[in-house]
N, C-alpha and C positions, 0 to 999 in steps of 0.2 A: 394132319399137320397144320392145315389151315385153321382148324378149330382151336388147336392149341395156341397158335399165334394170335388169333382173335381174343382168346382168353387173357393172354399176357397183356395185350394192349388195353383191354378193359380194366384189368386190375391196376395197370400203370396210370391210366387216366384218373381212376378213382383216388389213387394215392396222391397224384398231383394236385387234384382239387383240394383234398384234405390238407396237403402241405401248404398251399397258398392261403387257405383259410386260417391255418394255424399261425402263419406269419402275420396276417392281418390282426388276428386276435392278440398275438403277442405285442404288436405295436400299440394297440389300444390299451393293453394292460400296463405297459411301461409308461405310456402317456398319463394314464390315470394315476399311477404311483407318483409320477413327477408332480402332477397338480396337487395331489394330496400332501406330498412332502413340502411343496412351496407354501401351501395354505397353512400347514403346521408352522413353517418357518416364520411367515408373516404374522400369524396370530400368537405365537409363543415366543420364539427366540428374538424376533425383531419388532415386536409389538410396540414397545416404547418409542423406538426411533421413528417409525412411520406414523404413530399417533402424533408425535411432536411435529413432524413434517406437515401432516395434514392440518394441524392447528395453525402452524405458521402461515399457511396459505389463506387462512380466514381470520386469524386473530392478529391484531396490530397494537403496538404501543403508540399511543397518541400523546403528543406534547400538550401539557396544560400551561398556557401562558401565565407568567407572573408579572404583575404590574410594577412599574418603576416607582420608586419612592417620590413623594411630593417635595417640592422645594417651596419654602414659605419665607415670608419676611420675618422680622424679629417679633412681630405680634401675632404670628400664626396665619397671616393672610396668604392665600395661595399665589405663587408666582409661576409654578409649573406643575401640572397634574397630568396623569395618564387616564384616558377615557377608553372604556371597553368598546371594541369594534369587531367586525367580522372580515375574514379574508375568504375568497372563493378560490378553490383549487380543483383540479381535475386529474384523473388517472388516464394519461394518454392511451395506454393499451386498451382500456375499457371503452372510453368515449369514442375512440376512433372507429369502432364498429357500430356506432349509433349516430349517423349523420343528422338525423332529426333532433337528437339531443344537443348537438353542437349548434344547430340553427335556433333552437328554443333558448339556449343559454345566451347566445349572441343577442337575441332580441331583448332579453331581460337586461343585459349589460349595455344595450344600445350601441352595439358594435357590428361591423360587417361580418357576416357569417363566414365569408371566404377567408378573411384575415385570421379569424379565430381557428378555422379548420387548418389553415396553413401552419399556424403556430403549433397546433396539436401534432401535426405530422412531423414537424421539425424535431419535436421532443418525443417521438414515438417510442423510444427505448426506455423512457423513464416511467415511473409509477406515481410521480407527484409533480405537479406543475401549477404554480400560482397563475391565475388569470385576472384577478382583481384583488387589491389590498385596501383595507380600511374603508369598506363600502358603507353606505348609509343603511340603517336598520331596515328601511322599506325594501331595498334591493335584496338584502339578505333573506328577508321573509319570503319574497317571491321565489328565490332559489330553493329555499327549504320546502316550500309548498309544491314545487314542480317535481321533486323526487327524480331527478334526472340520473341515469346510470353513469357512474364514473365521475360524479360531481359531488363535492363536499364543502363544508364550511369549517373554518378554523378560527377560534377566538384569538384575538390579538389586541394590542393597545396602541392608541395614538396619543402622542404628547401634545398637550394644549397649553398655551401660554396666555393667561387672562390679561396680562399687562402688555402683550404684543411688543411693539417697537420701543416702549418705554424702558424695558429692561433687557432687550434682546442682545446687545453687545456684551453685557455682563453674564447673562445666563447661558448664552450660546443656544444650541439646539440639539435635538436627538434625531436620528435618521428613522426610516420607515420601520426598522426592526427595534425601535426604542433604545438605541445605543447612543450614548453621548458623543457628539462630534466636535463641539467647540465650547469655550467658556466654562462656566461652573459645571455644566452637564458633563463635560469631558474630564475635568480635573477631579470630580467626585463620582465618576462613572461606576467604580467598583462598589461604593457604598450605596448608590441609588439603584443599581441593577438588582433585580430579583433573581431567584433561582427557579427555573421552570420545573413543573411537576410532570408526572406521567400517569396515564390510565390505560387499561387494556380494553379494547373494543373488539367486537365480532362483526365481520363484513360478509356480505353475500358475494356471488360471482360477479356482480356488476359494480362492486366497490362501494356499495351503500352500507352504512352502519345499521346493523340490525339488533345489536345488543351491547349494553355497557357492562363489562365484566369487573369493574371496580377500579379504584385508584391504587396505583402501585407506589407512587411517590407524591406527596403533597407539594403544591407550588408554594414557594416562600417569597412574599413580596419584598421589594427593596426598602431600605430605611429612608425615613424622611430627613430632610436637611433644612435647618433653620439658619437663614442668612442674617447678617447684622443690619441689612437694609430695612429702612422704614418705607413702606410702599407709598405713603402720602408724600414724604420728602422726595422720593424718587420721581414721582409724577411732577412735582414742583420743579426740581432741577432740570429734568428733561424738557419740560415745556419751555422754560426760560432760555435754556441753552439752544434748543432748536430754533426758537424765535430769533435769537441773536445771530446764529449762523446764517439764517435766511436773510435777515435784514442787512447784515454786513456782507452778504454774498461771499462768505468765507469758505475755505476749503474744508474745514472740520472744526470740531470743538469738543471739549470734555469738561466735566465738573466732578469734583470729589468733596463730599461733605463728611466730616469726621467728628466723632465724640471725643472731646479733649481728654476726658478722664479715663477712658477705657481703650482708646485707639481703634474703636469699631468704626467701620465705614457705614454711614447712615444713608448715603446716596452716592451713586456712581453712574453718571450719564455720559453718553457719547452721541454725537451727531455728525453726519447723518446716520440713520439707523435702518432697520429692516423689520419685516413682519415674519417671525419664525413659524407662524401658523400656516404659511403658504410657502412650502419649500421651493416651488417652481419659480418664485420671484426672488429668491435669495441670491444676491450678487456678492461675490467675495470682496468687492471693493468697499462694501458698507458694513461688513461684519466685524471689523476691528474694534476692540475695546481701547479707544485712544488713551484712556486714563492709565492703562497698565502696559499696553504693548508699545505705544509711541514714546519716544524720548526727544527732548528738545533742550536747547540751551536756555536756562531760566532767566538770563538777564538780571536786571536790578532787583528781582524778587529775592535774591540771596544776599543783598547788601545788609539786611538786619543781622545776618550771621557773621558778616565781616566785622561789623561794629561790636557784636557780642564777643567775638574772639579777641578783639583789641582790648575790650574792657576786662576780659578774663585774664589777660596777661599781667594786669596791674600797671602796664606802661601808660594806659590811657584812662581818663576819667570822663564821666558823662558831660562835664562842663568844659573839657578841653576843646580847643579849636584847631582847625586846619585852614591854611590860606590857599584857596583854590584859584586865585587870580593868576593869570588873566582868563581863566576858563578852559585852559588846555595845558598839557605838559607832554614832553617827549620822554618815553621810557623804552629802552632797548631798541631804538630805531623806529618805534611806532609813536604816533601822536594820539593821545587820549583827549576826547572833547567832552565838555559839558554843553548843555543847551545854550547857556550864556555864562557870562562871568558872574559867579555868585559871591566872589570875595571870600571873606572869612566866615567859616561855618563851625558851629559846635556840632556834637554828635546828632542832636535832634535835627538841626538844620541840614546836615548831610543827608539824612534819610528823607526829610520833608522835600528837599529840592532834588533828591536822587542824583547826587554828584558823583560821576565816574572818577573825576580827578581826586576828590576827597577819599573815596574808597581805595583807590590805588595807592595813595599816600599812607593810609593805615596799613595796607598789606605789605608795602615795602618796609615799614618799620617793624612789624611783628614777625615777618618772615613767612616763607612758603610752608614750612612744616606745621606751624601753629594753625594756619588756615586749613591745610589738608586734614589735620586731625579733627577739626570741627566738622568739616564736610563728611568725613568718614563716620564720625560718631552719629551724624544725623541720618546715616543710611545711604548716602550717595555712593554710586559705583558698585552697589551690591543688591541682590534680590531682597525684596521685603519679606518673603516667606509666606505670602498669602496663598501660594500654590496655584496661581492662575496660569494656564498653559500659554506659552509664548511671551511671558512677562519679560520686559526688558530690564536689564540691571543698571542701565545708565552708563555713564563713562566718567571716570575720575582717575587720571594718570597719577603715578607716584610723584610726590613732591620733589624728589631728587632729580626728576627729569624736567622740572619747570625751569625755564629761563626767567630772567627778570621780567620780561614782557608777559610771560605766562602767568606769573604770580599776580601781576596787575590785572590781567584779563579775568582771572578766576575771582578776583575781589568784587567784580561787578557782573558776574554771571556768564562769562564766555570761556570757552576752553573746556568746559564740563557739560555733561548732559544728564538730565533727570527725567523721570516720568512724573506726570501730575500727582500720582499717588505718593511718590517719594517726597515731593515738595510739600504736599499737605501734611504728611507725617512729620516733616521737619518743623512745620509751624505748630503742630500739636506739641512737640517737645518745647518749643519756645513758650507756649501758653501753659505748659504743665511744669512750671518751675524749673525748666531746663532739663527735664528727664525725658529720654527717648523711650517711647512705647511702641513695640512692634504693631503694625496695623493688622486688622483682621476683617475678612469678609464674612465670617461666621459670628453668630451671636455668642457673646462671652458671658459666662457666669462669674468669672473671677478675673481680676486685673492681673496681667502677666508681670513678670519681673522687668523692671526698668533699669536703664543705665543713665548716669548723669553726664550731660554734655556741657551745661552751664550751671552756675550757682543760681539759686532762686533770686538773689539780689540782682545779678546781671540780667537774667531773663525778664524780670519785672521791669527793670530800667528800660530795656529795649522795647518791650510792649508799650510802655508809657510813651516812648519817643514816637512810636508808629501811629499814635493817635493824631499827631500833627499832619500826617500824610492826607488824612481825610478832611482836614479843616479847609475852610474857604481859601486859605493861602497855600494849601498843599497841592499836590499833583493829582489827587483823586477825590475831589469833593463830591463826585457823582456816586461814590460808594457810601456816603453818609446815610444813616438810618435814624429817623426821628425817634427820640426817646432812648436811644442806645449809643454808647460810646463804641466806636469801631477803630481797630488798629490794623494796619496792613501795609502792603507794598505791591507795586506793579512792576512789570517788566515788559518793555517794548523791545523785541529782539529781532535784529536783522536776520533774515533767512539765508542760510548758506547754500550756494549753488555751485555750478561747475566753474564759474569764473570768480568765485569768492563770495563775499557777503553782498547781498543785494541792497540797492539804495532805494528800492520801491516796495519790496515785499517784506512783511513783518509777521511775527507771531506775537500775540499779546497775552500777558499773564497777569492775573490778580490773585494774590494770596492774602487771607485775612482771618481774624478771630473776632468773636463777639459773644457776650458783651465784654468790653475791655476791663471793667471793674472785677469781673469774675468769669474768665473765659470758659465757655461751655461748648462752643462749636468752632471748628476750623473749616474753612472753605477755600478751595482753589478753583479758579475759572481760567480756562485756556481757550482762546479763539485763534485758530491758525489761518493766517493769510487773509485778513479782511480786505475786500476790494471795493466796497461801496463808497469810500471817501475817507472816513476816519481810520487812522492806523495806530494811534497811541492807546495804550492799555487803559489810561484814565478815561477815555471816551468809549472804548469798545468792551473791555472785560469788566471794568469797575461797575457799570450799570447792571450787568448781569448778576454780579456779586450782590449788589444792593437788593435786587428783587428776590433772589433765592434766599439770602440770609434773613431778610426781614420776614419773609413768609415762614421760614423754618422757626424763627424765634416765636412767632405768634402760634404756630401749630403746636409747639412744645411748651407753650405757656411759660416762657422764661421771663423772669422779672426784669423790666428795664432798669438801666443804671440810675435814672433820676427819680425812682420811686423810693419812699422811705422804707426802712426796715420794718418787717412785720413784727407784731408782738410775739413774745416767747411762746413756743408751742405750735405756731403756725408755720406751714411749709409752702414755699412758692417755687415755681419753676421746676417741678419734678416731672421728668419725662415719663409718660405712661409706660408702665411695664418695667421701669427701672427702679433701683433702690436709692432713696434719697441719701446723699452723702457718699454714695459709692460709685454710681454710674456716670451721672452727668454733672454734678455740681460740687464734687468733693475737693477738686483741686482749684485753688484760686489762680487767676491769670488774667489775660487780656485778650481782646479780639482784634486781630490785625486786619486792616483794610488797606490794600496796597495802592499807593499813588506812584505813578511812574513819571519821571522827568521827561519832558519832551527832548528828543534827541538822545535818550538813554539807550545804550547799546544792549 
């Protein structure tokens, strides 16, 4: 019995061992089948997916920077260009594991390693972080040679302005990403901006580029932009304007020089200015383009248009006179003053002496509507269309809202507001046989459509009258230019404050044309709030006009009035780059130099 029992136990033990072994073998067999099945799945059914995922972890699309279009003057001289630079970036996930790389990079950049390490940790979840932008080529070379894990270089562009503060308020500036932020850079940003390209690269586990897999999309550079500005004339205008603002201890100043025949702006300067090449020093208080963004009451600078309107109605002739005695008059409860009692004046005398009383008498006779239509036709109260960001439209209320005193005030430049560009454009119309030409900051190949404001006879009569302003007996002899006839008008305007018009603070304006026998150039000078002593436009703005205009006439080789005509077949006074008879000298006219009567409002 015992033997039988022992046998049973023996066979049971043997079977148990075999059963456990079978279970183990079965488990291994199933596991092997699962692994084989998964391998088949990865290599066959899901091969494309995982191949793509693996590639994505090592292949990257890298942006190819596209340089911004160049801004040039009318002759192709560069005013704004983009220079190739390098940016240094890191992959925080990679470089965080290499403290020595952070230290070496900090040494190259001359920065504290602790600060750089802290920044890397703060952005630890990112795969891309700029640590330096637009670095010098020598620094970029050191980074490239170091071959630090998680550190790379990226090509970018930096905007450079060769003329610096001379053109800064006009051009504006671009930010560190080469995007326009102000001025021409902003208004034409879409045209100037390029389209970035893309290329595929292969990186190793440390984020270093190990292969270039080719360009996916070519970068397309921005388009170049040719302005109407002449860089030589811009330098001249800015130099003289800055000098005047400094000498007169003035708040600000602006200058606009225009081509009479085409309406192109040849120079537009503002002072004070700034250096756009150093963004850290840019102060918003000096970035304004005063010639377009600021508006002011023009004062007596609009009296020529009052006289022209009176002549256009047919109710007045150039030889007609007005009795301005005793030098003041009451209109609508207000008293209008002249500097002194000028007595009886004809139209030329009214402009030469800058009589407020005489201008108000003309306006009262011709009526508000006629004067308003003239101002509106000259572009007052509306945008010029040059497309400059922040351009002011000026202010010109509807004539139906004018009281009797308002009509009088508008006749000598109060109650309305204009920009220096609007005023310069109005004088271009006066010189251009009375035809208004829309101004342009871009170089023009064709003259745009014009609109008539005055007849050629009236326009030429008024230009002739304005020559007297610059005579020794006029109000602006300091605007006279040797060898040239100058026609123009000044405005000495009381500044408006919280308590009304100031008795001590003035804006000074001088608007004029030259040469008077054949107007080629129109120039407006504005000096705001001079405090050095002189406050009248004939003493403050007129000398600036004289220096800028005389220099421009010489630079452009324009023939003086007192020279005899050249023999047939010879051409004088052709502006370089312009077409004779089309751009600068095709339209006869006169150059206005403004003289402002002392005490002129």
